[in-house]
C-alpha positions as CSV (number, residue, x, y, z in Angstrom):
1,M,150.1,140.0,150.3
2,R,148.5,137.1,152.2
3,C,150.2,135.9,155.4
4,A,150.7,132.3,156.3
5,V,149.5,131.2,159.7
6,L,150.8,128.0,161.3
7,G,149.4,126.0,164.2
8,L,151.1,124.3,167.0
9,T,152.5,121.7,164.7
10,V,155.1,124.0,163.3
11,L,158.0,123.9,165.8
12,L,159.3,127.3,165.0
13,A,161.1,129.2,167.7
14,A,161.7,132.8,166.8
15,T,163.9,135.2,168.7
16,G,164.5,138.9,168.8
17,C,167.7,140.9,168.8
18,A,170.1,140.0,171.5
19,T,171.2,143.6,172.1
20,S,167.7,144.6,173.3
21,A,168.6,143.9,176.9
22,P,166.9,145.8,179.7
23,A,168.1,149.4,179.9
24,S,168.4,149.2,183.7
25,Q,171.6,147.1,183.6
26,P,174.7,148.6,185.4
27,A,177.2,150.4,183.2
28,S,179.8,147.7,183.4
29,I,180.7,144.5,185.2
30,Q,183.9,142.5,185.9
31,V,183.6,138.8,185.0
32,T,185.8,136.1,186.5
33,I,186.9,132.6,185.6
34,D,187.7,130.2,188.5
35,G,187.6,133.3,190.8
36,K,190.2,135.2,188.9
37,K,189.5,138.5,187.1
38,L,189.2,138.0,183.3
39,A,191.6,140.5,181.7
40,D,190.5,142.4,178.6
41,A,187.1,140.8,178.6
42,T,185.6,143.5,176.4
43,D,188.4,143.0,173.8
44,L,187.6,139.2,173.8
45,Q,184.0,140.0,172.9
46,A,185.1,142.3,170.1
47,N,187.6,139.8,168.7
48,A,185.0,137.0,168.7
49,E,182.5,139.3,166.9
50,A,185.1,140.0,164.2
51,Q,185.6,136.3,163.6
52,L,181.8,135.7,163.5
53,A,181.6,138.2,160.7
54,Y,183.3,135.7,158.4
55,T,180.8,132.9,159.2
56,L,178.0,135.3,158.3
57,E,179.7,136.5,155.1
58,Y,180.1,133.0,153.8
59,G,176.7,131.8,154.8
60,Y,177.7,129.3,157.5
61,V,175.1,130.9,159.7
62,A,172.3,133.4,159.0
63,R,171.4,136.6,160.9
64,A,168.4,136.1,163.1
65,G,167.9,139.6,164.5
66,A,167.7,143.2,163.4
67,A,171.0,144.3,165.0
68,A,174.5,143.1,164.6
69,V,175.5,139.7,166.0
70,S,177.0,140.1,169.5
71,C,179.2,137.8,171.6
72,W,178.3,137.1,175.2
73,F,179.7,135.3,178.3
74,A,177.5,132.6,179.8
75,K,177.0,132.9,183.6
76,T,177.6,129.8,185.6
77,G,175.3,130.9,188.5
78,V,178.1,131.7,190.9
79,E,178.7,135.4,191.6
80,S,180.4,136.9,188.5
81,E,181.7,133.6,187.2
82,V,181.4,132.7,183.5
83,D,182.5,129.7,181.5
84,E,185.6,129.5,179.2
85,R,183.9,130.4,176.0
86,L,181.8,133.1,174.4
87,W,178.4,132.6,172.8
88,C,177.7,134.7,169.6
89,G,174.3,135.3,168.2
90,P,171.5,135.2,167.8
91,V,171.9,133.4,164.5
92,Q,170.3,130.6,162.6
93,V,172.2,127.5,161.4
94,P,170.7,126.9,157.9
95,G,168.7,123.7,157.8
96,T,167.7,123.7,161.5
97,G,164.3,125.0,162.7
98,A,163.7,128.7,162.7
99,G,164.6,129.3,166.4
100,T,167.7,131.0,167.8
101,D,171.1,129.3,167.5
102,W,174.3,130.4,169.1
103,V,177.9,129.9,168.0
104,P,180.3,129.0,170.7
105,V,183.8,130.5,170.5
106,P,186.3,128.8,172.8
107,L,188.8,130.7,174.9
108,K,192.4,129.6,175.4
109,E,194.3,130.6,178.5
110,V,197.5,132.6,177.8
111,T,198.8,133.8,181.2
112,K,197.6,133.6,184.8
113,T,198.6,135.3,188.1
114,E,197.1,135.0,191.6
115,D,194.4,137.6,190.8
116,E,194.0,137.7,187.0
117,V,193.8,135.3,184.0
118,R,194.3,136.3,180.4
119,Y,192.7,134.4,177.5
120,E,192.6,134.7,173.7
121,V,189.7,133.7,171.4
122,Q,189.9,130.6,169.2
123,S,188.1,129.8,166.0
124,P,184.3,129.8,166.2
125,Q,182.8,126.3,166.5
126,V,180.1,126.7,163.9
127,P,177.6,123.8,164.1
128,E,177.2,121.5,161.1
129,K,174.3,122.2,158.8
130,G,171.0,121.3,160.5
131,N,172.6,121.1,164.0
132,R,171.9,123.5,166.8
133,S,174.0,124.9,169.6
134,N,172.7,126.8,172.5
135,P,174.0,128.1,175.9
136,G,172.5,126.7,179.0
137,G,172.1,129.8,181.1
138,I,171.9,133.6,181.2
139,L,174.2,135.5,178.9
140,V,176.0,138.7,180.0
141,R,178.3,141.3,178.5
142,T,180.9,143.5,180.1
143,D,178.7,146.5,179.7
144,G,176.2,144.9,182.1
145,K,173.6,143.8,179.6
146,E,172.0,140.4,180.2
147,F,170.0,138.2,177.9
148,D,168.0,135.0,178.4
149,P,168.4,132.9,175.3
150,S,165.6,130.6,176.3
151,K,163.0,133.4,175.8
152,Q,161.5,133.3,172.4
153,Q,160.6,136.5,170.5
154,D,159.8,137.6,167.0
155,M,162.6,136.8,164.5
156,T,164.1,138.8,161.7
157,A,165.6,136.4,159.1
158,G,168.7,137.5,157.3
159,R,170.5,136.3,154.2
160,D,171.1,132.5,153.9
161,F,168.2,131.8,156.4
162,L,166.8,128.3,155.8
163,A,164.5,126.5,158.2
164,V,163.0,123.0,157.8
165,L,159.9,122.6,159.9
166,P,157.4,119.7,160.4
167,D,153.9,119.8,158.9
168,D,151.2,117.5,160.1
169,G,149.1,118.3,157.0
170,K,145.9,119.1,158.9
171,R,145.5,122.6,157.4
172,G,145.0,123.2,153.8
173,N,147.0,125.6,151.6
174,V,144.2,128.2,151.5
175,D,144.1,128.3,155.4
176,L,147.9,128.8,155.4
177,G,148.0,131.4,152.7
178,L,149.8,129.1,150.3
179,G,149.3,128.9,146.6
180,N,149.0,125.4,145.2
181,A,152.0,123.9,143.5
182,D,152.8,120.7,141.6
183,V,156.6,120.2,141.4
184,K,158.0,116.7,141.6
185,L,161.5,115.2,141.8
186,R,162.5,111.6,142.5
187,D,165.1,109.0,142.1
188,D,165.2,105.5,143.7
189,L,166.3,106.7,147.1
190,L,164.3,110.0,147.6
191,G,161.0,111.4,146.4
192,V,160.0,115.0,146.7
193,A,156.8,116.9,145.8
194,V,156.3,120.6,146.3
195,T,152.5,121.1,147.0
196,G,152.4,124.7,148.2
197,W,154.3,128.0,147.7
198,A,154.1,131.5,149.2
199,N,155.9,134.8,149.2
200,P,154.7,136.2,152.5
201,D,155.7,139.4,154.2
202,I,155.5,137.6,157.5
203,W,155.2,134.0,158.7
204,Y,153.2,133.5,161.8
205,T,153.8,130.7,164.4
206,S,152.6,129.8,167.8
207,E,155.7,131.2,169.3
208,G,156.4,134.3,167.3
209,T,156.7,135.6,163.8
210,V,159.4,135.5,161.1
211,R,160.0,138.3,158.7
212,A,162.9,139.0,156.3
213,E,165.3,141.8,157.0
214,S,165.8,144.6,154.6
215,G,167.4,143.4,151.4
216,S,165.8,139.9,151.6
217,R,162.4,138.4,150.9
218,L,160.7,135.5,152.7
219,R,159.7,132.3,150.8
220,V,157.8,129.3,152.1
221,L,157.5,125.8,150.4
222,R,155.2,123.0,151.5
223,M,156.8,119.8,150.5
224,K,156.0,116.1,150.7
225,V,159.0,113.8,151.2
226,E,159.7,110.1,151.2
227,K,163.1,108.6,152.0
228,L,162.8,105.6,149.8
229,N,166.1,104.2,151.1
230,E,164.2,103.9,154.4
231,T,160.7,103.0,153.3
232,D,161.5,100.7,150.4
233,S,162.3,97.2,151.7
234,G,164.5,96.6,148.7
235,F,167.2,98.7,150.3
236,H,167.0,97.1,153.8
237,R,170.2,95.2,153.2
238,T,173.4,95.1,155.3
239,N,175.9,93.1,153.3
240,W,176.4,95.4,150.3
241,Q,179.3,94.9,147.8
242,G,181.5,97.8,148.7
243,F,179.6,100.7,150.2
244,A,175.9,100.8,150.8
245,P,174.0,103.1,148.5
246,Q,174.5,106.7,149.6
247,P,171.2,108.5,150.5
248,S,170.4,111.1,147.9
249,E,170.8,114.8,148.7
250,L,168.1,117.4,148.3
251,A,169.3,121.0,148.0
252,L,167.6,124.4,147.5
253,E,169.3,126.8,145.1
254,V,168.6,130.5,145.4
255,P,170.5,133.3,143.6
256,G,174.1,133.1,144.7
257,K,173.6,130.2,147.1
258,R,173.0,126.4,147.2
259,Q,172.0,124.9,150.5
260,T,171.5,121.2,151.3
261,L,168.5,120.3,153.3
262,P,169.9,118.1,156.1
263,A,168.6,114.5,155.8
264,D,167.8,114.3,159.6
265,R,165.4,117.2,159.2
266,L,163.4,115.3,156.6
267,P,160.9,112.6,157.7
268,A,161.0,109.0,156.4
269,T,157.6,109.9,154.9
270,G,155.6,113.0,155.5
271,S,155.4,116.8,154.9
272,V,157.6,119.7,155.9
273,F,157.7,123.5,155.5
274,V,160.8,125.0,154.1
275,V,161.1,128.7,155.1
276,F,164.0,130.6,153.5
277,T,165.1,134.1,152.3
278,V,166.1,135.3,148.8
279,P,167.6,138.5,147.7
280,D,165.3,141.5,147.3
281,P,165.1,142.7,144.6
282,Q,164.8,139.2,143.0
283,E,168.0,138.3,141.1
284,G,166.8,134.9,139.7
285,T,164.8,131.8,140.4
286,E,164.7,129.3,143.1
287,S,165.3,125.6,142.2
288,L,165.2,122.3,143.9
289,V,168.2,120.0,143.2
290,L,168.1,116.3,143.7
291,S,171.5,114.6,143.6
292,T,171.8,110.8,143.3
293,L,175.2,110.0,144.7
294,G,177.6,107.2,143.9
295,A,179.3,105.7,140.9
296,K,176.2,106.2,138.7
297,S,175.6,109.8,139.9
298,L,172.8,112.0,138.6
299,E,171.7,115.6,139.2
300,Q,168.1,116.7,138.6
301,R,167.0,120.4,138.8
302,V,163.5,122.0,138.7
303,E,162.4,125.6,139.1
304,V,160.0,125.9,142.1
305,Q,157.7,128.6,140.8
306,T,157.2,127.2,137.3
307,G,158.0,123.5,137.6
308,K,160.3,123.9,134.6
309,R,163.1,121.3,134.3
310,S,166.6,122.6,133.5
311,D,168.0,119.1,133.1
312,T,167.1,116.1,131.0
313,P,166.3,113.3,133.4
314,P,165.8,109.7,132.3
315,P,162.1,109.4,131.3
316,V,161.5,106.7,134.0
317,L,162.1,109.3,136.7
318,Q,159.3,111.4,135.3
319,R,156.9,108.6,136.1
320,A,155.7,107.4,139.5
321,A,157.8,104.7,141.1
322,A,154.9,102.5,142.1
323,P,151.1,102.4,142.1
324,G,149.2,103.9,145.1
325,Q,147.5,100.6,145.6
326,F,148.4,97.2,144.1
327,S,146.0,94.3,143.5
328,E,147.8,91.0,144.1
329,H,147.5,88.2,141.6
330,T,148.5,84.6,141.8
331,Q,149.6,82.1,139.1
332,K,149.3,78.4,140.0
333,I,152.4,76.4,139.3
334,R,153.4,72.7,139.6
335,F,156.5,72.4,141.8
336,G,157.6,68.8,141.7
337,D,154.9,66.7,143.3
338,R,152.9,69.6,144.7
339,E,151.0,72.6,143.5
340,L,152.0,76.1,144.7
341,G,151.0,79.6,144.0
342,M,153.3,82.4,142.8
343,K,151.7,85.5,144.1
344,V,152.7,88.8,142.5
345,T,152.8,91.2,145.5
346,G,154.1,94.5,144.0
347,V,156.0,96.3,141.3
348,R,158.4,99.2,141.2
349,L,159.8,101.2,138.3
350,G,163.1,103.0,138.6
351,R,166.5,103.9,137.2
352,Q,168.3,101.8,139.8
353,R,167.2,98.7,141.8
354,P,169.0,96.5,144.3
355,I,169.9,93.0,143.3
356,K,171.7,90.0,145.0
357,L,175.1,88.9,143.8
358,G,175.6,85.2,144.4
359,E,174.7,83.9,147.9
360,S,175.5,86.9,150.0
361,Q,176.3,90.4,148.8
362,Y,173.9,93.0,147.2
363,D,174.6,95.6,144.6
364,V,172.6,98.3,142.8
365,A,171.8,97.7,139.1
366,T,171.4,100.8,136.8
367,I,169.6,101.1,133.4
368,S,171.8,100.5,130.4
369,A,170.4,103.6,128.5
370,P,168.4,106.7,129.3
371,D,165.3,105.4,127.5
372,K,165.2,102.3,129.6
373,A,163.7,101.5,133.0
374,L,164.2,98.8,135.5
375,L,161.0,97.0,136.5
376,E,161.0,95.1,139.8
377,V,158.4,92.5,140.2
378,R,157.9,91.2,143.8
379,V,156.6,87.7,144.2
380,E,155.9,85.3,147.0
381,A,155.5,81.5,147.0
382,V,152.3,80.4,148.7
383,G,150.8,77.0,149.6
384,N,152.5,73.8,150.8
385,L,156.0,75.0,150.4
386,P,158.9,72.5,149.9
387,D,162.0,72.7,152.1
388,T,164.5,74.2,149.7
389,A,166.4,77.4,149.2
390,G,165.8,77.6,145.5
391,G,165.5,81.3,144.7
392,L,168.9,81.5,142.9
393,L,167.9,78.5,140.7
394,T,164.3,79.3,140.0
395,K,164.7,83.1,139.3
396,D,165.3,82.5,135.6
397,L,162.1,80.6,135.2
398,I,160.1,83.8,136.1
399,T,159.8,85.8,132.9
400,V,158.4,89.2,132.1
401,T,156.9,89.6,128.6
402,L,156.5,92.9,126.8
403,P,153.4,93.9,124.8
404,D,155.3,93.0,121.5
405,G,155.7,89.5,122.8
406,S,159.5,89.7,123.5
407,T,160.9,88.7,126.9
408,A,162.5,91.5,129.0
409,P,166.1,90.7,129.9
410,Q,166.5,89.9,133.6
411,V,169.3,92.0,135.2
412,G,169.0,90.4,138.6
413,A,166.9,89.2,141.5
414,R,166.7,89.1,145.3
415,Y,166.1,85.8,147.1
416,D,166.4,84.2,150.5
417,G,165.5,80.9,151.9
418,G,162.4,80.0,150.0
419,P,161.7,78.1,146.8
420,L,161.2,81.2,144.7
421,P,163.0,84.6,144.7
422,F,161.1,87.4,146.3
423,A,161.9,89.9,143.6
424,V,163.1,89.8,139.9
425,V,164.4,92.9,138.1
426,V,164.1,93.2,134.3
427,E,164.9,96.0,131.9
428,V,162.1,97.4,129.9
429,P,161.5,100.5,127.6
430,A,160.8,103.5,129.8
431,D,157.3,104.0,128.3
432,T,156.1,100.5,128.9
433,R,152.5,100.5,130.2
434,S,151.8,96.8,130.7
435,V,153.6,93.5,131.0
436,S,152.8,89.9,131.7
437,V,154.6,87.9,134.4
438,G,154.6,84.1,134.8
439,M,156.6,81.0,135.3
440,V,158.0,79.0,132.4
441,E,158.7,75.3,132.5
442,G,162.1,74.1,133.7
443,S,163.9,71.4,135.8
444,P,166.5,73.0,138.1
445,E,168.7,70.9,140.5
446,L,167.4,72.2,143.9
447,P,169.0,71.8,147.3
448,R,167.6,68.8,149.3
449,L,165.1,68.1,146.5
450,G,167.4,67.3,143.6
451,R,166.1,67.6,140.0
452,T,162.6,69.1,140.2
453,T,160.2,69.9,137.4
454,I,158.5,73.3,137.7
455,A,155.7,74.3,135.3
456,P,152.8,76.8,135.1
457,V,149.3,75.4,135.7
458,D,147.3,78.4,134.7
459,S,147.8,81.6,132.7
460,R,150.3,84.4,133.2
461,V,149.5,87.5,135.3
462,T,149.0,90.7,133.3
463,L,150.2,93.9,135.1
464,A,149.1,97.4,134.2
465,L,151.9,99.9,134.7
466,E,149.6,103.0,134.3
467,F,150.8,104.9,137.4
């Protein structure tokens, strides 16, 4: 089995078992809070560990060491003083990096005398998916063992382990021990492409290694991600009708478990490594699931190893959203007493596209049938521009013609303060491979200009949609 070796770009912090404290520790110690003896401190540790067992059982956290999870007091730096909570670990919060996480367990005061204080454990404060929680100092147990959580060591990954790590793309799949893969999922808010896959016995990092514990196997995915809701200017609106479009969710399904990859662990555009565990022996397949949220929800699912789809997505989502490069073209138009240019600056294909409603609010249009696609054509008025906000009135003069000669129905547009809209959205058949775009003649009543004749001067622009 080939092993994958990462460089310094992978921010993977591995840790060893917390119970491997130096053997020279004293047999037992007495911890204090505010100078008072903490009664039944050993029982508090045991009670907290019993509660942590439930978080492990239900996958809220994953084991990150070879031994059982232990609960520790955090020293404050003053004599035998500790703070008013226990720290249980080491564990890994699924969706974070692959370093050590710790779960704080608050303590509640029950009784207090001049010399002694008694506490009881509260519910563990398990961090949200993708969030980390770590103590600030040295940890200690009542048997005298100490542990420094800042020291990184090799990690043993348990069931439900899931780490999302950055990848600068400087090293190829062969160098990393990854097999090539070609698995794609996208909607109009998130695009994902799995480009590498591995089933290593051990995953090396600059700070340690990760291996699966007995009963699990390690998996590694290399994945390109683009958050289209952040990189696509069409969604950079603030005045949405109702709620703004909800960012799509990406999840990893392994046998018996579905885990969401936290959005804040994914770059706006870039590559990541996803390191996770699956049951051993294998009980099924791993799948990526992309969920489009909102009133027009959609769920797409694809097997990672084979690329096989287990859903029936709209055909438009099996095509690219836009060309890698776009050549701009300009149609000359007569705009009243002057000549302008309508420059076509870009196109996008999708299931959903943002459009403007009236003068202020925006909404998201959706295809009317699975075999349809929304084509967004972005335009820009160039030349000696007139002083008018005419986009609402000139948008219907910009038409998109299909190869059979018919005009694609316009479902909306986006416009601002210029004489032309900056995007028109039409509905086309999902397999459309080319269209023509151009202005038709009309005489709208424009602000500050009044009735204005608008007409094409030269031929329409032909756009190839082979991407």
